[in-house]
N, CA, C and O of each residue as an XYZ file, in Angstrom:
816
protein
N     136.860    129.035    167.181
C     138.889    128.950    167.178
C     139.117    128.902    165.716
O     138.651    128.068    164.940
N     140.009    130.051    165.396
C     140.401    129.864    163.835
C     141.605    129.323    163.740
O     142.355    129.249    164.713
N     141.999    128.771    162.241
C     142.971    128.274    162.428
C     143.457    128.833    160.891
O     142.706    129.051    159.940
N     145.230    129.033    160.942
C     145.228    130.027    160.189
C     146.470    129.137    159.572
O     147.016    128.209    160.169
N     146.834    129.653    158.134
C     147.497    129.044    157.507
C     148.319    129.976    157.449
O     147.946    131.142    157.328
N     150.050    129.500    157.555
C     151.062    130.565    157.250
C     151.326    130.861    156.092
O     151.634    129.950    155.322
N     151.290    132.014    155.699
C     151.956    132.692    154.616
C     152.834    132.887    153.915
O     153.526    133.846    154.256
N     153.190    132.282    152.875
C     154.743    132.669    151.712
C     155.458    133.597    152.156
O     154.923    134.589    152.649
N     156.277    133.523    152.108
C     157.095    134.793    151.662
C     157.398    135.467    150.515
O     156.878    134.678    149.726
N     157.649    135.948    150.134
C     158.172    136.435    148.712
C     159.059    135.641    147.951
O     158.843    135.073    146.880
N     160.351    135.682    148.818
C     161.196    134.572    148.515
C     160.589    132.837    148.380
O     161.382    132.111    147.782
N     159.464    132.239    148.806
C     159.160    131.215    148.895
C     158.220    131.169    147.306
O     158.370    130.305    146.442
N     157.365    132.208    147.250
C     156.349    131.932    146.240
C     157.560    132.045    144.741
O     157.210    131.470    143.710
N     158.813    132.744    144.761
C     159.454    133.517    143.718
C     160.146    131.676    143.440
O     160.482    131.094    142.409
N     160.124    131.338    144.572
C     161.143    129.983    144.132
C     160.865    128.937    143.910
O     161.691    128.075    143.612
N     159.210    128.688    144.032
C     158.235    127.919    144.040
C     157.713    128.165    142.462
O     157.247    127.216    141.832
N     157.808    129.333    141.941
C     157.552    129.631    140.490
C     158.436    129.597    139.991
O     158.078    129.042    138.952
N     159.716    129.821    139.867
C     161.170    129.201    139.748
C     160.875    127.883    139.198
O     160.619    127.665    138.014
N     160.917    127.193    139.944
C     161.021    125.347    140.185
C     160.353    125.012    138.966
O     160.780    124.372    138.005
N     158.771    125.766    139.236
C     157.294    125.114    137.919
C     157.888    125.640    136.747
O     157.875    124.852    135.801
N     158.352    126.631    136.558
C     158.375    127.131    135.178
C     159.958    126.413    134.328
O     160.399    126.274    133.187
N     160.271    126.184    135.432
C     161.574    125.038    134.850
C     161.421    124.314    134.438
O     161.696    123.937    133.299
N     160.819    123.779    135.415
C     160.395    122.645    135.389
C     159.250    121.459    134.102
O     159.241    120.291    133.716
N     158.456    122.731    133.890
C     157.227    123.406    132.435
C     158.468    123.670    131.336
O     158.178    122.960    130.373
N     159.452    124.223    131.115
C     160.318    123.868    129.905
C     160.997    123.043    130.074
O     161.216    122.788    128.889
N     161.784    122.080    130.803
C     162.671    121.267    130.843
C     161.770    120.095    130.029
O     162.145    119.413    129.076
N     160.192    120.074    130.850
C     159.589    119.065    129.838
C     159.150    119.103    128.746
O     158.977    118.104    128.047
N     158.898    120.249    128.419
C     158.706    120.814    126.995
C     159.778    120.196    125.889
O     159.379    119.707    124.832
N     161.310    120.276    126.281
C     162.243    119.633    125.671
C     162.122    118.396    125.899
O     161.947    117.821    124.825
N     162.128    117.412    127.097
C     162.301    116.417    126.797
C     161.066    115.510    125.630
O     161.216    114.545    124.881
N     159.934    116.344    125.939
C     158.809    115.943    124.683
C     159.593    116.500    123.614
O     158.712    116.783    122.802
N     160.449    116.764    123.207
C     160.375    117.038    121.571
C     161.489    115.987    121.464
O     161.371    115.155    120.564
N     162.989    115.902    122.603
C     163.652    114.867    122.543
C     162.978    113.452    122.058
O     163.453    112.916    121.056
N     162.274    113.056    122.501
C     161.088    111.679    122.135
C     160.276    111.497    121.169
O     159.758    110.451    120.781
N     160.121    113.143    120.572
C     159.726    113.479    119.584
C     161.001    113.142    118.498
O     161.126    111.930    118.327
N     161.300    113.400    118.262
C     162.398    113.583    117.101
C     163.208    112.199    117.157
O     163.607    111.704    116.103
N     163.468    111.526    118.491
C     164.428    110.027    118.617
C     163.139    109.117    118.313
O     163.551    107.963    118.196
N     161.975    109.156    118.167
C     160.090    108.607    117.518
C     160.303    108.927    116.183
O     159.566    108.245    115.471
N     161.033    109.711    115.534
C     160.588    109.816    113.537
C     159.670    111.186    113.806
O     159.352    111.662    112.717
N     159.191    111.899    114.836
C     158.445    112.535    115.148
C     156.593    112.404    115.237
O     155.546    113.010    115.005
N     157.151    111.172    115.739
C     155.819    110.306    116.281
C     154.565    111.288    116.811
O     153.399    111.135    116.445
N     155.047    112.377    117.790
C     154.318    112.717    118.267
C     153.425    114.217    117.655
O     152.476    114.865    118.097
N     154.229    114.318    116.530
C     153.625    115.489    115.870
C     152.500    115.386    115.772
O     151.842    116.392    115.503
N     151.743    113.883    115.989
C     150.128    113.695    115.945
C     149.351    114.210    116.604
O     148.234    114.363    116.107
N     149.605    114.715    118.043
C     149.330    114.859    118.734
C     148.918    116.554    118.599
O     148.683    117.209    119.615
N     148.872    117.097    117.367
C     149.179    118.540    116.921
C     147.436    118.502    116.416
O     146.882    117.551    115.865
N     146.838    119.771    116.775
C     145.293    120.095    116.114
C     144.913    119.995    114.581
O     145.562    120.712    113.819
N     144.132    119.351    114.160
C     143.752    119.002    112.709
C     142.427    119.623    113.186
O     141.969    119.153    114.228
N     141.483    120.987    112.348
C     140.888    121.270    112.728
C     139.306    120.445    112.276
O     139.130    119.854    111.210
N     138.662    120.539    112.967
C     137.131    120.643    112.336
C     137.226    119.218    112.634
O     136.155    118.664    112.387
N     138.364    118.211    113.197
C     137.557    116.570    112.886
C     137.483    116.466    114.238
O     137.997    117.252    115.035
N     136.856    115.512    114.496
C     135.753    115.289    116.047
C     137.065    114.294    117.004
O     137.461    114.782    118.062
N     137.686    112.839    116.498
C     138.649    112.268    116.817
C     139.759    113.637    117.355
O     140.533    113.212    118.213
N     139.919    114.714    117.125
C     141.088    115.798    117.527
C     140.975    116.345    118.403
O     141.994    116.861    118.862
N     139.722    116.528    119.094
C     139.352    117.193    120.209
C     140.264    116.735    121.571
O     140.350    117.499    122.533
N     140.790    115.696    121.557
C     141.459    114.632    122.399
C     142.866    115.755    122.530
O     143.167    116.307    123.588
N     143.508    115.913    121.417
C     144.422    116.796    121.513
C     144.473    118.398    121.961
O     145.328    119.280    121.878
N     143.773    118.357    122.228
C     143.169    120.317    122.455
C     144.591    120.890    123.219
O     145.295    121.861    122.943
N     144.701    119.884    124.278
C     145.816    119.524    125.651
C     147.138    119.659    125.419
O     147.904    120.623    125.432
N     147.334    117.763    125.065
C     148.224    117.641    124.370
C     149.436    118.777    123.393
O     150.634    119.046    123.475
N     148.468    119.114    122.648
C     148.956    119.762    120.982
C     149.687    121.020    122.368
O     149.840    121.884    121.504
N     150.106    121.601    123.427
C     150.205    122.459    124.046
C     151.954    122.155    124.432
O     152.817    123.026    124.540
N     152.096    121.023    124.551
C     153.873    120.413    125.142
C     153.930    119.868    123.849
O     153.869    118.771    124.404
N     153.979    119.632    122.864
C     154.338    119.049    121.957
C     155.005    120.625    120.194
O     154.421    121.568    119.662
N     156.008    120.171    120.066
C     156.558    121.061    119.176
C     157.200    120.474    117.677
O     157.334    119.301    117.329
N     157.427    121.301    117.186
C     157.895    121.184    115.242
C     159.133    121.260    115.172
O     159.658    121.986    114.328
N     159.847    120.535    116.032
C     161.834    120.673    116.139
C     162.487    120.965    117.154
O     162.029    120.741    118.274
N     163.474    121.424    116.997
C     163.836    121.964    118.603
C     164.007    123.612    118.498
O     164.378    124.422    119.347
N     163.687    123.746    117.445
C     163.667    125.878    117.058
C     162.644    126.302    117.720
O     162.617    127.307    118.430
N     161.455    125.282    117.437
C     160.411    125.454    117.852
C     160.624    126.136    119.289
O     160.628    127.332    119.581
N     160.816    124.893    120.175
C     160.541    124.789    121.180
C     161.626    125.618    121.471
O     161.258    126.619    122.086
N     162.825    125.574    121.258
C     163.929    127.230    121.507
C     162.969    128.383    122.163
O     162.889    128.851    123.298
N     162.124    128.684    120.658
C     161.737    130.374    119.926
C     160.696    130.150    121.357
O     160.466    131.300    121.731
N     160.210    129.487    121.998
C     159.231    129.398    122.922
C     159.160    129.959    124.377
O     158.461    130.757    125.002
N     160.644    128.832    124.691
C     161.336    128.826    125.597
C     161.520    129.890    126.941
O     161.393    129.724    128.154
N     161.865    130.999    126.136
C     162.217    132.330    127.032
C     161.433    132.873    127.128
O     161.597    133.711    128.015
N     159.995    132.943    126.422
C     159.162    133.885    126.971
C     158.181    133.386    127.599
O     157.356    134.202    128.013
N     157.910    131.775    127.908
C     156.714    130.716    128.293
C     157.360    130.981    129.839
O     156.597    131.229    130.772
N     159.068    130.896    130.066
C     159.805    130.754    131.429
C     159.448    131.922    132.067
O     158.769    131.974    133.092
N     160.089    133.240    131.218
C     159.619    134.531    132.213
C     158.201    134.874    132.280
O     157.805    135.172    133.407
N     157.174    134.907    131.144
C     155.645    135.378    131.684
C     154.949    134.371    132.363
O     153.913    134.485    133.018
N     155.782    133.140    132.088
C     155.172    131.866    133.640
C     155.281    132.341    134.718
O     154.490    132.478    135.652
N     156.832    132.728    134.492
C     157.290    132.983    136.485
C     156.836    133.988    137.031
O     156.688    134.045    138.252
N     156.413    135.353    135.890
C     156.069    136.473    136.885
C     154.479    136.128    136.544
O     153.856    137.186    136.626
N     153.729    135.188    136.243
C     151.956    134.970    136.799
C     152.341    134.224    137.579
O     152.180    134.725    138.692
N     152.908    132.986    137.656
C     152.989    132.267    138.849
C     153.561    132.640    140.010
O     153.612    131.924    141.010
N     154.129    134.077    139.888
C     154.713    134.796    141.575
C     152.903    135.005    142.111
O     152.819    134.591    143.267
N     151.814    135.406    141.699
C     151.101    135.474    142.089
C     150.165    134.325    142.636
O     148.972    134.613    142.733
N     150.580    133.013    143.017
C     149.674    132.379    143.486
C     149.626    131.080    142.164
O     149.134    131.151    141.037
N     150.379    129.887    142.877
C     150.722    128.305    141.917
C     149.404    127.970    141.504
O     149.326    127.671    140.312
N     147.951    127.923    142.398
C     146.653    127.034    142.263
C     146.263    128.751    140.865
O     146.426    128.662    139.648
N     145.999    129.445    141.263
C     145.933    130.758    140.224
C     146.281    130.787    138.905
O     145.720    131.270    137.921
N     147.255    130.216    139.046
C     148.208    130.881    137.590
C     147.993    129.085    137.048
O     147.547    128.884    135.918
N     148.292    128.095    137.805
C     147.831    127.067    137.119
C     146.128    126.868    136.615
O     145.847    126.103    135.693
N     145.172    127.588    137.288
C     143.772    128.246    136.844
C     143.494    128.714    135.322
O     142.729    128.362    134.425
N     144.586    129.763    135.502
C     144.596    130.403    134.311
C     145.406    129.408    132.846
O     144.917    129.473    131.719
N     146.269    128.821    133.057
C     147.251    127.663    132.361
C     145.502    127.443    131.550
O     144.828    128.000    130.684
N     145.386    126.237    132.522
C     144.455    125.508    132.261
C     143.463    125.974    131.702
O     142.971    125.194    130.886
N     142.707    127.415    131.853
C     141.950    127.375    130.961
C     142.145    127.876    129.736
O     141.291    127.762    128.857
N     143.663    128.682    129.497
C     144.452    129.196    128.150
C     144.507    128.019    126.990
O     144.426    127.872    125.771
N     144.672    127.394    128.035
C     145.344    126.077    126.991
C     143.683    125.174    126.120
O     143.496    124.901    124.934
N     142.851    124.968    127.244
C     141.895    124.331    126.343
C     140.992    125.984    125.595
O     140.680    125.992    124.404
N     140.838    126.635    126.079
C     140.145    127.963    125.230
C     141.099    128.062    123.672
O     140.571    128.240    122.574
N     142.442    127.917    123.883
C     143.487    128.051    122.910
C     143.098    126.631    121.593
O     142.849    126.512    120.394
N     143.222    126.019    122.499
C     143.189    124.460    121.585
C     141.688    124.595    121.007
O     141.666    124.523    119.778
N     140.381    124.781    121.640
C     139.226    124.295    120.900
C     139.362    125.870    120.182
O     138.137    125.969    120.250
N     139.660    126.820    119.729
C     139.803    128.075    119.111
C     140.390    127.825    117.623
O     139.835    127.913    116.528
N     141.730    127.477    117.986
C     142.296    126.039    116.659
C     141.786    125.364    116.023
O     142.018    125.201    114.825
N     140.730    124.650    116.869
C     140.202    123.421    116.400
C     138.698    123.832    115.287
O     138.202    123.254    114.320
N     138.377    125.047    115.998
C     137.316    125.903    115.529
C     137.550    126.431    113.975
O     136.900    125.914    113.068
N     138.495    127.469    113.714
C     138.792    128.204    112.912
C     139.956    128.629    112.436
O     140.103    129.647    111.759
N     141.288    127.450    112.957
C     142.741    127.476    111.936
C     141.794    126.894    110.336
O     140.659    126.418    110.325
N     142.373    127.046    109.565
C     142.491    126.035    107.774
C     142.583    124.942    108.177
O     143.384    124.464    108.979
N     141.574    124.397    107.513
C     141.833    122.689    106.973
C     143.058    122.188    106.641
O     143.948    122.675    105.943
N     142.993    121.198    107.205
C     144.121    120.247    106.617
C     145.524    120.778    107.312
O     146.570    120.477    106.737
N     145.577    121.474    108.398
C     146.402    121.709    109.018
C     146.686    121.186    110.106
O     145.843    120.506    110.691
N     148.148    121.421    110.705
C     148.240    120.604    111.973
C     149.033    121.509    112.880
O     150.263    121.478    112.855
N     148.195    122.521    113.883
C     148.454    123.132    114.892
C     149.086    122.953    116.172
O     148.285    122.767    117.088
N     150.566    122.957    116.555
C     150.795    122.382    118.100
C     151.860    123.469    118.888
O     152.478    124.213    118.126
N     152.042    123.572    119.907
C     153.405    124.274    120.463
C     152.596    125.479    121.427
O     151.499    126.007    121.244
N     153.820    125.718    122.746
C     153.804    126.408    123.358
C     152.938    128.301    123.388
O     152.610    129.194    124.170
N     152.949    127.953    121.977
C     152.742    129.835    121.894
C     151.221    130.181    121.843
O     150.916    131.301    121.431
N     150.255    129.326    122.221
C     149.306    129.939    122.430
C     148.930    130.352    123.290
O     148.257    131.371    123.444
N     149.420    129.400    124.221
C     149.777    129.443    126.240
C     150.364    130.983    126.479
O     149.847    131.803    127.238
N     151.877    131.260    125.450
C     152.927    132.046    126.054
C     151.789    134.072    125.367
O     152.045    135.190    125.815
N     150.980    133.823    124.565
C     149.898    134.943    124.365
C     148.815    135.142    124.740
O     148.006    136.023    124.450
N     148.761    134.054    125.613
C     147.292    133.811    126.576
C     148.267    134.646    127.677
O     147.971    135.803    127.976
N     149.578    133.911    128.323
C     150.278    134.772    129.287
C     150.472    136.256    129.607
O     150.530    136.872    130.671
N     150.569    136.701    128.027
C     150.814    137.934    127.809
C     149.527    138.542    128.243
O     149.565    139.470    129.051
N     148.405    138.112    127.788
C     147.653    139.222    127.819
C     147.356    139.172    129.318
O     147.073    140.211    129.915
N     147.412    138.020    129.927
C     147.176    137.695    131.130
C     147.882    138.512    132.420
O     147.476    138.570    133.580
N     149.065    139.116    131.829
C     149.989    139.505    133.323
C     149.400    141.550    132.097
O     149.278    142.674    132.583
N     149.289    141.292    131.188
C     148.815    142.817    130.482
C     147.780    143.364    131.380
O     147.833    144.299    132.178
N     146.991    142.695    131.114
C     145.680    143.214    131.862
C     145.173    142.674    133.359
O     144.007    143.066    133.390
N     145.373    142.147    134.312
C     145.746    141.597    135.274
C     145.885    143.192    136.387
O     145.018    143.564    137.178
N     147.243    143.893    136.111
C     147.146    144.955    136.543
C     146.313    145.623    137.207
O     146.102    145.799    138.407
N     145.525    146.239    135.533
C     144.901    147.243    135.544
C     143.349    146.433    136.090
O     142.580    147.264    136.574
N     142.796    145.007    136.085
C     141.616    144.539    136.557
C     141.679    144.510    138.005
O     140.595    144.619    138.578
N     142.781    144.378    138.762
C     142.899    144.405    140.359
C     143.391    145.783    140.963
O     143.487    146.001    142.171
N     143.678    146.647    139.997
C     143.920    148.079    140.396
C     145.536    147.573    141.321
O     145.851    147.982    142.439
N     146.028    146.977    140.788
C     147.411    146.675    141.197
C     148.568    147.258    140.873
O     149.385    146.506    140.341
N     149.041    148.917    141.110
C     150.188    149.684    140.415
C     151.269    148.820    140.601
O     152.066    149.735    140.807
N     151.941    147.845    140.697
C     153.012    146.754    140.587
C     152.578    145.955    139.200
O     153.313    145.655    138.260
N     151.345    145.734    139.337
C     150.588    144.570    138.147
C     150.718    145.382    136.828
O     151.154    144.911    135.777
N     150.262    146.736    137.019
C     150.302    147.699    135.961
C     151.936    147.917    135.472
O     152.246    147.558    134.335
N     152.754    148.397    136.194
C     153.743    148.123    135.728
C     155.044    147.165    134.852
O     156.037    147.372    134.155
N     154.035    145.694    135.596
C     154.677    144.858    135.416
C     154.418    144.464    133.866
O     155.228    143.944    133.099
N     152.853    144.909    133.561
C     152.121    145.024    132.252
C     152.902    145.482    131.132
O     153.240    144.907    130.098
N     153.113    146.645    131.565
C     153.540    147.764    130.673
C     155.628    147.410    129.999
O     156.335    147.434    128.991
N     155.656    147.158    131.336
C     156.807    146.373    131.037
C     157.205    144.888    129.974
O     158.170    144.673    129.241
N     156.125    144.153    130.265
C     156.094    143.421    129.296
C     155.509    144.179    127.579
O     155.715    144.012    126.377
N     155.134    144.579    128.002
C     154.397    145.147    126.379
C     155.108    145.943    125.764
O     154.854    146.174    124.582
N     156.668    146.847    126.705
C     157.472    147.230    125.400
C     158.537    146.045    125.843
O     159.578    146.701    125.885
N     158.846    144.891    126.147
C     159.511    144.308    125.525
C     159.163    143.380    124.462
O     159.908    143.243    123.492
N     157.727    142.526    124.625
C     157.731    141.611    123.992
C     156.392    141.828    123.057
O     155.969    140.862    122.421
N     155.622    143.304    122.965
C     154.646    143.935    121.782
C     154.685    143.717    120.642
O     153.927    143.179    119.835
N     155.852    144.278    120.599
C     156.332    143.802    118.884
C     155.880    142.322    118.005
O     155.234    141.931    117.033
N     156.723    141.862    119.116
C     157.093    139.993    118.778
C     155.437    139.613    118.539
O     154.895    139.011    117.612
N     154.892    140.209    119.740
C     153.011    139.784    119.596
C     152.307    140.316    119.020
O     151.333    139.592    118.814
N     152.163    141.676    118.394
C     151.231    142.008    117.141
C     151.942    141.192    115.696
O     151.158    140.990    114.768
N     153.095    140.833    115.560
C     153.899    140.076    114.345
C     153.268    138.777    114.332
O     152.962    138.161    113.311
N     153.072    138.357    115.636
C     152.415    136.775    115.819
C     151.041    136.757    115.476
O     150.561    135.754    114.948
N     150.236    137.939    115.764
C     148.910    138.188    115.209
C     148.690    138.004    113.890
O     147.639    137.496    113.500
N     150.171    138.607    112.612
C     149.500    139.166    111.787
C     149.482    138.044    110.957
O     150.485    137.331    110.931
N     148.242    137.694    110.089
C     147.965    136.471    109.082
C     149.162    136.292    107.704
O     149.264    135.183    107.180
N     149.637    136.943    107.426
C     150.691    136.911    106.942
C     151.738    135.924    106.846
O     152.211    135.283    105.907
N     151.904    135.967    107.756
C     153.118    134.665    108.533
C     152.805    132.890    107.581
O     151.868    132.105    107.731
N     153.772    132.819    106.843
C     153.550    131.391    106.621
C     153.611    130.085    107.802
O     153.893    130.604    108.882
N     153.495    129.040    107.907
C     153.497    128.589    109.176
C     153.529    129.027    110.241
O     154.137    128.402    111.109
N     152.896    130.234    110.543
C     152.331    130.334    111.659
C     151.414    130.247    112.023
O     150.715    130.633    111.087
N     150.432    129.841    113.248
C     149.110    130.588    113.324
C     148.975    131.276    114.315
O     149.100    131.269    115.539
N     148.587    132.086    113.186
C     148.154    133.473    113.697
C     146.558    133.364    114.736
O     146.214    134.015    115.723
N     145.985    132.439    114.108
C     144.733    131.912    114.763
C     144.785    131.595    116.164
O     144.100    131.987    117.109
N     145.748    130.799    116.087
C     146.114    130.348    117.780
C     146.580    131.102    119.319
O     146.438    130.860    120.517
N     147.247    132.207    118.415
C     148.100    133.310    118.874
C     146.967    134.217    119.705
O     146.911    134.506    120.901
N     145.728    134.682    118.131
C     144.898    135.295    119.008
C     144.184    134.523    119.405
O     145.381    134.330    119.616
N     143.217    133.570    119.888
C     142.450    133.080    120.741
C     143.160    133.010    122.101
O     142.540    133.382    123.097
N     144.484    132.536    122.217
C     145.365    132.435    122.998
C     145.151    133.755    124.275
O     144.875    133.787    125.475
N     145.521    134.926    122.994
C     145.244    136.309    123.549
C     143.867    136.372    124.340
O     143.919    136.423    125.569
N     142.791    136.371    123.772
C     142.125    136.438    124.452
C     141.181    135.836    125.203
O     140.049    136.214    125.504
N     142.048    134.406    125.593
C     141.880    133.708    126.360
C     142.494    133.913    128.155
O     142.055    133.713    129.287
N     143.619    134.373    127.576
C     144.697    135.191    128.993
C     143.886    136.676    129.374
O     143.904    137.252    130.463
N     143.294    137.026    128.333
C     142.489    138.904    128.992
C     141.368    138.064    129.775
O     141.221    138.248    130.984
N     140.615    137.181    129.105
C     138.954    136.581    129.882
C     139.736    135.987    131.030
O     139.192    136.358    132.071
N     140.772    135.231    131.279
C     141.285    134.607    132.201
C     141.628    135.691    133.927
O     141.673    135.456    135.134
N     141.800    136.930    132.971
C     142.369    138.129    134.178
C     141.008    138.551    134.315
O     140.854    139.267    135.305
N     140.300    138.410    133.859
C     138.931    138.826    134.574
C     138.317    137.660    135.577
O     137.931    137.943    136.711
N     138.264    136.158    134.970
C     137.631    135.671    135.749
C     138.240    134.885    136.776
O     137.576    134.205    137.558
N     139.623    134.969    136.797
C     140.501    134.378    138.264
C     141.379    135.973    139.022
O     142.363    135.865    139.754
N     140.657    137.549    138.577
C     140.908    138.176    139.644
C     141.145    138.052    140.996
O     140.762    137.007    141.521
N     141.584    138.719    141.544
C     141.843    138.537    143.255
C     141.110    139.588    144.297
O     141.736    140.535    144.773
N     140.352    139.447    144.465
C     139.752    140.837    145.286
C     140.085    140.228    147.042
O     140.258    139.208    147.710
N     140.001    141.927    147.124
C     140.402    142.375    148.781
C     139.862    141.405    149.845
O     138.652    141.327    150.053
N     140.679    140.735    150.456
C     139.697    140.486    151.782
C     138.698    141.040    152.767
O     139.231    141.830    153.546
N     137.158    140.825    153.003
C     137.065    141.415    154.216
C     137.798    142.184    155.243
O     139.019    142.329    155.305
N     136.672    142.781    156.245
C     137.203    143.409    157.427
C     137.601    141.978    158.471
O     138.732    141.624    158.803
N     136.290    141.333    158.835
C     136.648    139.697    159.118
C     137.932    139.286    159.036
O     138.800    139.132    159.895
N     137.915    139.124    157.802
C     138.872    137.982    156.751
C     140.032    138.658    157.408
O     140.341    138.169    158.494
N     140.799    139.750    156.963
C     142.102    140.426    157.828
C     141.912    140.663    158.956
O     142.527    141.634    159.397
N     141.238    140.104    159.655
C     141.392    140.575    161.603
C     141.512    139.151    161.821
O     141.907    138.991    162.976
N     141.321    137.853    161.131
C     141.480    136.500    161.383
C     140.658    136.364    162.281
O     141.126    135.817    163.279
N     139.345    136.713    162.352
C     137.993    136.612    163.192
C     137.965    135.454    162.946
O     138.509    135.015    161.933
N     137.111    134.426    164.100
C     136.445    133.006    163.888
C     134.875    133.164    164.149
O     134.537    133.619    165.242
N     133.967    132.843    163.286
C     132.502    132.844    163.573
C     131.784    132.333    164.312
O     130.578    132.575    164.266
């Protein structure tokens, strides 16, 4: 006897993705409100490279920003790219985010200049950009390829600028590692076509 799970419609997926990303961005703003109200006490959750105790901040650093201008700059691209990535499935999206955040945080800890403090969602944004850019090609989905190319046309210039090591106060290392982690996530989490028996819904 087979038990089939009801599949979500495209509308269901879009609503769930939108709620998740709006909630995520609202959380970032709330964290920054608390940070400002506490005299920027949360800034200590940024990553200071090669300090063993800082490894516990690898994940929290992705949710902390250095002022409202910083979180505002990250809100729109995170909202858009996160929404597009989440349309492919929430569990897959959250797995990709976890992989990107952890890899990016460890990369910052390893290769950023000493005595710096790095925080913010931009590493995740660069990771989602790489994830969306590559996923369509990896999975041979024409719609995914078109979405990736549109993202490249809209944000490609900003992404390239964010990788330039000449900008002061910008962690190009975090951007670079995030981008590479996103590309890796597209391969690790690529969706495979279901086999004939699975498509038919047959029981073994």
